[in-house]
C-alpha positions, 0 to 999 in steps of 0.5 A, a space after each residue: 200280436 195283441 198288445 193292450 192299447 192303453 199299455 201301448 199308449 204309455 210306452 214312452 213313460 215306461 221306456 223312460 223309467 227303464 232307461 233311467 234304471 239302466 243308467 243307475 244300476 245297483 248291485 244285489 241288496 243295494 237296490 235302494 234307489 230302484 226300490 224308491 222309484 218302484 215304491 213311489 210309482 206304485 203309491 202314485 197309482 194308489 197301490 198299497 206298498 210294503 217294503 223291506 222284505 229281503 232287505 230291499 224288496 218291494 211288494 204292491 197289492 192290487 185288489 178288486 171284487 170280492 174273490 179270495 184268490 190271489 196271484 203273484 207276479 215277480 220281477 228282479 231289480 239288481 244289476 251285475 258287477 260288470 263294466 259297460 262298454 256301451 256309450 249311448 245316452 242311457 249307459 251306466 253312470 257307475 263304473 263297474 256296475 251294469 244292467 247286463 241281464 235286463 232286470 231294468 226291463 223286467 222292472 219296467 214291464 211289471 210297473 207298466 202292468 201294475 199301472 194298467 191293473 190299478 187303473 182298470 181293476 178288470 179282475 176279481 181277486 188280488 194281484 201281488 206285484 213282487 219286485 225282488 232284489 239280489 237275483 244275481 247270486 244273492 238269493 233274494 227270492 229265498 230271503 223275501 220268502 224267509 221274511 214272510 213273503 207268502 205269509 204276508 201276501 198269500 198267493 195261489 200261484 206265482 209267475 216270473 219272466 225273463 227276456 231271452 236274447 236270440 229268441 225273436 221279438 214277439 215270441 214267448 218260450 215256456 215248458 212244463 217241468 225244468 226250464 232252468 238248471 240248479 247252480 252249485 259250486 264245489 272246491 276240492 283241496 288235495 293235501 299231499 307232501 311237498 318236496 323238491 321237484 327233482 326228488 319227487 319220490 320223497 313226496 306225495 304230489 297233490 298236483 298230479 293227484 288233482 289231475 287224476 281226480 279231475 279226469 275221474 270226476 267226468 265219469 259221473 257225467 258219462 257213467 253214473 247218471 242216466 244218459 237222458 238226464 242232463 247235467 254238466 260238471 265244469 272245472 273253472 279254477 286250479 290253484 297250486 304251487 309257487 315255484 318251478 322246482 318245488 312240489 307243493 304240499 297242497 293244491 285246490 280246484 273248483 267249479 260248478 255243477 248244474 242239473 235239472 233235478 235234485 235227484 241227479 244233484 244228490 248223485 253228483 254231490 255223493 259221487 264227487 266226494 267218493 271219487 275224490 277221496 278214493 283217487 287221492 288215497 290211491 296216491 297217498 293224499 287226502 282231500 277236503 271236500 266242499 259243496 255249496 248248493 246255490 239255486 235249485 232247478 227252476 221247475 214249472 208246474 204242469 198246469 201253470 205252464 199250460 195256462 201260461 202257454 194259453 195266454 201267450 197263444 191268445 196274445 201272440 199266436 201259435 207260431 210265436 208260442 214256443 210251448 216246449 222251449 229248450 231249457 237253459 243250463 243257466 240258473 234263476 232264483 225264482 226257483 225258490 218261489 216255485 218250491 213254495 208255490 205252483 207257478 211258471 217261469 217264461 222267456 220273452 224274446 229280446 231279439 238279436 240286438 238290432 234294437 240297440 242305440 248307436 253307441 253300443 259296444 261291439 260285443 253281442 247282445 247276450 246276457 251278462 255281456 258288456 254290450 247288452 241292452 234290453 229291447 224297449 220294443 218288448 216292454 208293452 208286450 211283456 206288460 200285456 202278458 202280465 195283465 192278461 195272465 193275471 186277469 185270466 188266472 183270477 177269472 178261472 172257476 
C-alpha cells in the first residue's frame, strides 16, 4: 500500500479534524460550523475559497502551471437525524444528530488532499475541491449546480468517493456504468366509499382494493421489466381506518422504487399508475397517484472509471482493486454531477468495525447505524488516492 509519506506525517492533524466534525454534526443545509472550518483551513493553506453555492457549500481552487485543464474532487459534509449510541470521547454533542455515514471522514480526507496539493503543486492545471452540503436527502449537489458550480468552476471531469463498511481496509471498489441506484418515492391514495364493517355491500372498500393493488404492483418487477435489469419496489407505509367496525372512505400507502437506469424508472412510473387505476376501477374505487423522483442513478463514465481503477492499482495493488465491485441499491446525489460531467464515484474500504474506540454502541458498524464510526486508518489512504488521481489526470496528454 503506497500512501504518500507527507500525508501520512500529518495524519494526527486530520484525524483530529475528523473527530471534531464527528462531535459537532450538522444536518442538511445547516453545515455552517463545518463550512467555516473547511473554509478557514483552505484559506490558511493559501487556497482561494468561494462559499454559498448550494447555500452552505464550499469550493477551494488550487492551480499550478499553465494548463487550462481542470478536475473536480467532491466530498459531502452533512450528518443524519439519528441518535448516536456511541459513548467514546468524540461522540456527537447534539442529541438526534450524528455522522452515521462517514461524511466527517470524507471531508477530512479531501482537506488532507487539498493541503498536500497546495503545498506541492506537483501538477499542471486546476484542482477544484468541492465540499457539498445536504447529500442526505437534500439534493445538495443539484443545488450547487443550480447556483453555477460548473460555470464558475469548469471541470473536465468530476470524482467522488464514499467509505464502504464491509470492504476491507486497503481496498477500493469501482465499476463502469451504474454503481448506485436511483431513489424515488411514491404515494397512492385509494378512494372508496365508507360503510359499516358488518354491511360491506353498502360501500366500496379501499382497504381491500389497496391490498390488491399492492400485490399487482410486484408484477412490474417479475413480468414487465427485463430479468437482467435490476430494480426494487418496496411498500413501506400503509395508513387507513380509525375504528374496527368502520370501513374507511380512503386509505393510502407508499414506498420507494430504485433502479439503475432511467429507462427502467420510466417503465415503473408508467406501469404503477396504469395498474393502480385499473385495479381500483375493478373494485369501484379511484386513486390519486404521486411519484417523486429524488436522486437519479449514479452512473460512472467508462473512461473515468478505468482511469480511477488504474490509480487504485498503482496505490494498493491488483488484489485490493475491485474494478467490477457490486453496485448498491442505495442512492447518492453525486449522480447529479455525473449528469453534467464525465466522472467516477468509488468506494474505499472502511473495514468491519474493529477500529472503533472503546465505548462504541453494540450495533454493527454499517452506514446509517447509531453505532457507526468512520475508520481513521483510511484517512491518509483516501487522501493519497485524491492526490494521485488529480496529479495523473492533469498529466494526461
